[in-house]
FIVEX-726560 format. One record per atom (N, C-alpha, C): residue number from 1; residue in three letters; atom name; x, y, z. Coordinates in steps of 0.1 Angstrom, whole numbers. Layout:
// FIVEX-726560
NODE   k   r  a  east north    up
NODE NUM ALA CA     X     Y     Z
...
***
This chain:
// FIVEX-726560
NODE   k   r  a  east north    up
NODE   1 MET  N   925  1148  1025
NODE   1 MET CA   920  1135  1029
NODE   1 MET  C   906  1133  1023
NODE   2 PRO  N   904  1121  1016
NODE   2 PRO CA   891  1119  1010
NODE   2 PRO  C   879  1120  1020
NODE   3 ALA  N   867  1124  1015
NODE   3 ALA CA   856  1124  1024
NODE   3 ALA  C   853  1111  1030
NODE   4 GLY  N   851  1110  1043
NODE   4 GLY CA   849  1097  1049
NODE   4 GLY  C   861  1090  1054
NODE   5 ALA  N   873  1094  1049
NODE   5 ALA CA   885  1087  1053
NODE   5 ALA  C   889  1092  1067
NODE   6 ARG  N   895  1083  1074
NODE   6 ARG CA   900  1086  1088
NODE   6 ARG  C   915  1084  1087
NODE   7 ALA  N   922  1091  1096
NODE   7 ALA CA   937  1091  1096
NODE   7 ALA  C   942  1076  1098
NODE   8 SER  N   934  1068  1104
NODE   8 SER CA   938  1054  1106
NODE   8 SER  C   936  1045  1094
NODE   9 ASP  N   929  1050  1084
NODE   9 ASP CA   926  1043  1072
NODE   9 ASP  C   939  1042  1064
NODE  10 PRO  N   943  1030  1058
NODE  10 PRO CA   955  1029  1050
NODE  10 PRO  C   955  1038  1039
NODE  11 ALA  N   944  1041  1032
NODE  11 ALA CA   944  1050  1021
NODE  11 ALA  C   948  1065  1025
NODE  12 ALA  N   945  1068  1038
NODE  12 ALA CA   948  1082  1042
NODE  12 ALA  C   963  1084  1044
NODE  13 GLN  N   970  1073  1046
NODE  13 GLN CA   985  1074  1049
NODE  13 GLN  C   993  1068  1038
NODE  14 ALA  N   987  1064  1027
NODE  14 ALA CA   994  1058  1016
NODE  14 ALA  C  1004  1068  1010
NODE  15 PRO  N  1016  1062  1006
NODE  15 PRO CA  1026  1071   999
NODE  15 PRO  C  1021  1077   987
NODE  16 VAL  N  1025  1089   984
NODE  16 VAL CA  1021  1097   973
NODE  16 VAL  C  1033  1099   964
NODE  17 SER  N  1030  1099   951
NODE  17 SER CA  1041  1101   941
NODE  17 SER  C  1041  1116   938
NODE  18 GLY  N  1053  1122   936
NODE  18 GLY CA  1054  1136   933
NODE  18 GLY  C  1068  1140   936
NODE  19 THR  N  1071  1153   935
NODE  19 THR CA  1084  1158   937
NODE  19 THR  C  1085  1170   947
NODE  20 THR  N  1074  1173   953
NODE  20 THR CA  1073  1184   962
NODE  20 THR  C  1067  1181   976
NODE  21 VAL  N  1072  1186   986
NODE  21 VAL CA  1067  1185  1000
NODE  21 VAL  C  1065  1199  1005
NODE  22 ASP  N  1053  1202  1010
NODE  22 ASP CA  1050  1214  1016
NODE  22 ASP  C  1052  1212  1031
NODE  23 ILE  N  1058  1222  1038
NODE  23 ILE CA  1059  1222  1053
NODE  23 ILE  C  1048  1233  1057
NODE  24 ARG  N  1037  1227  1063
NODE  24 ARG CA  1026  1236  1066
NODE  24 ARG  C  1019  1231  1078
NODE  25 ASN  N  1015  1240  1087
NODE  25 ASN CA  1008  1236  1100
NODE  25 ASN  C  1016  1226  1108
NODE  26 PHE  N  1030  1228  1108
NODE  26 PHE CA  1039  1219  1116
NODE  26 PHE  C  1037  1205  1111
NODE  27 ALA  N  1037  1202  1098
NODE  27 ALA CA  1036  1189  1093
NODE  27 ALA  C  1042  1189  1079
NODE  28 PHE  N  1048  1178  1074
NODE  28 PHE CA  1052  1176  1061
NODE  28 PHE  C  1041  1170  1053
NODE  29 SER  N  1038  1176  1041
NODE  29 SER CA  1026  1172  1033
NODE  29 SER  C  1030  1171  1019
NODE  30 PRO  N  1031  1158  1013
NODE  30 PRO CA  1027  1146  1020
NODE  30 PRO  C  1038  1141  1029
NODE  31 ALA  N  1034  1134  1040
NODE  31 ALA CA  1044  1128  1049
NODE  31 ALA  C  1051  1116  1043
NODE  32 ASN  N  1045  1109  1034
NODE  32 ASN CA  1051  1098  1028
NODE  32 ASN  C  1051  1100  1013
NODE  33 LEU  N  1063  1099  1007
NODE  33 LEU CA  1064  1102   993
NODE  33 LEU  C  1072  1091   986
NODE  34 THR  N  1068  1087   974
NODE  34 THR CA  1075  1076   967
NODE  34 THR  C  1080  1082   954
NODE  35 VAL  N  1093  1081   951
NODE  35 VAL CA  1100  1086   939
NODE  35 VAL  C  1109  1076   933
NODE  36 ARG  N  1114  1078   921
NODE  36 ARG CA  1124  1069   915
NODE  36 ARG  C  1138  1075   917
NODE  37 VAL  N  1148  1066   916
NODE  37 VAL CA  1162  1070   917
NODE  37 VAL  C  1164  1082   907
NODE  38 GLY  N  1171  1092   911
NODE  38 GLY CA  1174  1103   902
NODE  38 GLY  C  1165  1115   903
NODE  39 THR  N  1154  1113   911
NODE  39 THR CA  1144  1124   913
NODE  39 THR  C  1149  1134   923
NODE  40 THR  N  1146  1147   920
NODE  40 THR CA  1149  1157   930
NODE  40 THR  C  1136  1161   937
NODE  41 VAL  N  1136  1161   950
NODE  41 VAL CA  1125  1164   958
NODE  41 VAL  C  1128  1178   964
NODE  42 ALA  N  1117  1186   964
NODE  42 ALA CA  1118  1200   970
NODE  42 ALA  C  1109  1201   982
NODE  43 TRP  N  1114  1205   993
NODE  43 TRP CA  1106  1209  1005
NODE  43 TRP  C  1106  1224  1006
NODE  44 THR  N  1094  1229  1007
NODE  44 THR CA  1092  1244  1009
NODE  44 THR  C  1084  1247  1022
NODE  45 ASN  N  1090  1256  1030
NODE  45 ASN CA  1084  1260  1042
NODE  45 ASN  C  1073  1270  1040
NODE  46 ARG  N  1061  1266  1043
NODE  46 ARG CA  1049  1275  1042
NODE  46 ARG  C  1044  1280  1055
NODE  47 ASP  N  1052  1276  1066
NODE  47 ASP CA  1048  1281  1079
NODE  47 ASP  C  1055  1294  1083
NODE  48 ALA  N  1050  1301  1093
NODE  48 ALA CA  1057  1313  1098
NODE  48 ALA  C  1069  1310  1106
NODE  49 ASP  N  1070  1298  1112
NODE  49 ASP CA  1081  1293  1120
NODE  49 ASP  C  1091  1286  1111
NODE  50 ALA  N  1104  1286  1116
NODE  50 ALA CA  1115  1280  1109
NODE  50 ALA  C  1114  1265  1111
NODE  51 HIS  N  1119  1257  1100
NODE  51 HIS CA  1119  1243  1101
NODE  51 HIS  C  1132  1238  1094
NODE  52 THR  N  1135  1225  1096
NODE  52 THR CA  1146  1218  1089
NODE  52 THR  C  1141  1205  1083
NODE  53 VAL  N  1149  1199  1074
NODE  53 VAL CA  1146  1186  1069
NODE  53 VAL  C  1159  1178  1071
NODE  54 VAL  N  1159  1168  1081
NODE  54 VAL CA  1171  1162  1085
NODE  54 VAL  C  1168  1147  1087
NODE  55 SER  N  1177  1138  1080
NODE  55 SER CA  1176  1124  1083
NODE  55 SER  C  1187  1120  1093
NODE  56 THR  N  1183  1112  1102
NODE  56 THR CA  1192  1109  1113
NODE  56 THR  C  1204  1100  1108
NODE  57 ASN  N  1202  1091  1099
NODE  57 ASN CA  1212  1083  1094
NODE  57 ASN  C  1212  1083  1078
NODE  58 GLY  N  1211  1095  1073
NODE  58 GLY CA  1210  1096  1058
NODE  58 GLY  C  1215  1109  1053
NODE  59 PRO  N  1212  1112  1041
NODE  59 PRO CA  1218  1123  1034
NODE  59 PRO  C  1211  1137  1035
NODE  60 LEU  N  1199  1137  1041
NODE  60 LEU CA  1191  1149  1042
NODE  60 LEU  C  1196  1158  1054
NODE  61 HIS  N  1201  1170  1050
NODE  61 HIS CA  1206  1179  1061
NODE  61 HIS  C  1204  1193  1056
NODE  62 SER  N  1191  1198  1056
NODE  62 SER CA  1188  1212  1052
NODE  62 SER  C  1194  1222  1062
NODE  63 PRO  N  1196  1234  1057
NODE  63 PRO CA  1198  1245  1066
NODE  63 PRO  C  1184  1248  1072
NODE  64 THR  N  1184  1258  1082
NODE  64 THR CA  1171  1262  1087
NODE  64 THR  C  1164  1269  1076
NODE  65 LEU  N  1151  1265  1074
NODE  65 LEU CA  1143  1270  1063
NODE  65 LEU  C  1133  1280  1069
NODE  66 ASN  N  1134  1293  1066
NODE  66 ASN CA  1125  1303  1070
NODE  66 ASN  C  1113  1303  1060
NODE  67 THR  N  1103  1311  1063
NODE  67 THR CA  1091  1311  1055
NODE  67 THR  C  1095  1313  1040
NODE  68 GLY  N  1090  1305  1031
NODE  68 GLY CA  1092  1306  1017
NODE  68 GLY  C  1105  1299  1012
NODE  69 ASP  N  1114  1295  1021
NODE  69 ASP CA  1126  1289  1017
NODE  69 ASP  C  1124  1275  1012
NODE  70 THR  N  1132  1270  1003
NODE  70 THR CA  1131  1257   997
NODE  70 THR  C  1144  1249   999
NODE  71 TYR  N  1144  1236  1002
NODE  71 TYR CA  1155  1228  1002
NODE  71 TYR  C  1153  1217   992
NODE  72 LYS  N  1163  1214   984
NODE  72 LYS CA  1162  1203   973
NODE  72 LYS  C  1172  1193   975
NODE  73 TYR  N  1168  1180   973
NODE  73 TYR CA  1178  1169   973
NODE  73 TYR  C  1175  1159   962
NODE  74 THR  N  1185  1155   955
NODE  74 THR CA  1184  1145   945
NODE  74 THR  C  1188  1131   950
NODE  75 PHE  N  1178  1122   950
NODE  75 PHE CA  1180  1108   955
NODE  75 PHE  C  1187  1099   945
NODE  76 ALA  N  1200  1095   948
NODE  76 ALA CA  1208  1087   939
NODE  76 ALA  C  1207  1072   941
NODE  77 LYS  N  1202  1068   953
NODE  77 LYS CA  1201  1054   956
NODE  77 LYS  C  1187  1050   961
NODE  78 ALA  N  1183  1038   957
NODE  78 ALA CA  1170  1033   962
NODE  78 ALA  C  1171  1030   977
NODE  79 GLY  N  1160  1032   983
NODE  79 GLY CA  1159  1029   998
NODE  79 GLY  C  1148  1037  1004
NODE  80 SER  N  1147  1036  1017
NODE  80 SER CA  1137  1044  1025
NODE  80 SER  C  1144  1054  1033
NODE  81 TYR  N  1141  1067  1032
NODE  81 TYR CA  1147  1078  1039
NODE  81 TYR  C  1137  1084  1048
NODE  82 SER  N  1139  1082  1061
NODE  82 SER CA  1131  1088  1071
NODE  82 SER  C  1137  1101  1075
NODE  83 TYR  N  1129  1111  1078
NODE  83 TYR CA  1135  1124  1082
NODE  83 TYR  C  1125  1131  1092
NODE  84 LEU  N  1130  1142  1098
NODE  84 LEU CA  1123  1150  1107
NODE  84 LEU  C  1127  1164  1107
NODE  85 CYS  N  1120  1172  1114
NODE  85 CYS CA  1124  1186  1116
NODE  85 CYS  C  1132  1186  1129
NODE  86 SER  N  1145  1190  1129
NODE  86 SER CA  1153  1190  1141
NODE  86 SER  C  1148  1200  1151
NODE  87 ILE  N  1141  1210  1147
NODE  87 ILE CA  1136  1220  1156
NODE  87 ILE  C  1123  1215  1163
NODE  88 HIS  N  1115  1208  1155
NODE  88 HIS CA  1102  1202  1160
NODE  88 HIS  C  1102  1187  1157
NODE  89 PRO  N  1108  1179  1165
NODE  89 PRO CA  1110  1165  1161
NODE  89 PRO  C  1098  1156  1160
NODE  90 PHE  N  1086  1162  1164
NODE  90 PHE CA  1074  1155  1162
NODE  90 PHE  C  1069  1155  1147
NODE  91 MET  N  1076  1164  1139
NODE  91 MET CA  1073  1165  1125
NODE  91 MET  C  1082  1154  1118
NODE  92 VAL  N  1076  1144  1112
NODE  92 VAL CA  1083  1133  1106
NODE  92 VAL  C  1078  1131  1092
NODE  93 GLY  N  1086  1125  1083
NODE  93 GLY CA  1083  1121  1070
NODE  93 GLY  C  1092  1110  1065
NODE  94 THR  N  1088  1104  1053
NODE  94 THR CA  1096  1094  1047
NODE  94 THR  C  1095  1095  1032
NODE  95 VAL  N  1107  1094  1026
NODE  95 VAL CA  1107  1093  1011
NODE  95 VAL  C  1112  1079  1008
NODE  96 VAL  N  1104  1071  1000
NODE  96 VAL CA  1108  1058   995
NODE  96 VAL  C  1113  1060   981
NODE  97 VAL  N  1125  1056   978
NODE  97 VAL CA  1131  1057   965
NODE  97 VAL  C  1132  1043   958
NODE  98 THR  N  1126  1042   946
NODE  98 THR CA  1126  1029   939
NODE  98 THR  C  1135  1030   927
NODE  99 ALA  N  1140  1018   923
NODE  99 ALA CA  1149  1018   912
NODE  99 ALA  C  1142  1020   898
***
């Protein structure tokens, strides 16, 4: 987070472009990611505890990810994909896929 930014500032929560999400300190980082159709996103668990990447009404359904494990998914359709860790449901994230 930039110096002087607060979690309530829009810039602090703005979607980030990229293809990787770290699972660290019981959070997805970045929590909001923007990619184009056809992009493969990789989630890697950097925590000592196991986590998952699961969308309630979507295509994301990782197995349990232990420390160092990675889950990859290629987004074929534009849309907004909200997901959570089914083990720790307070951990949430969103991938926005643009055409």
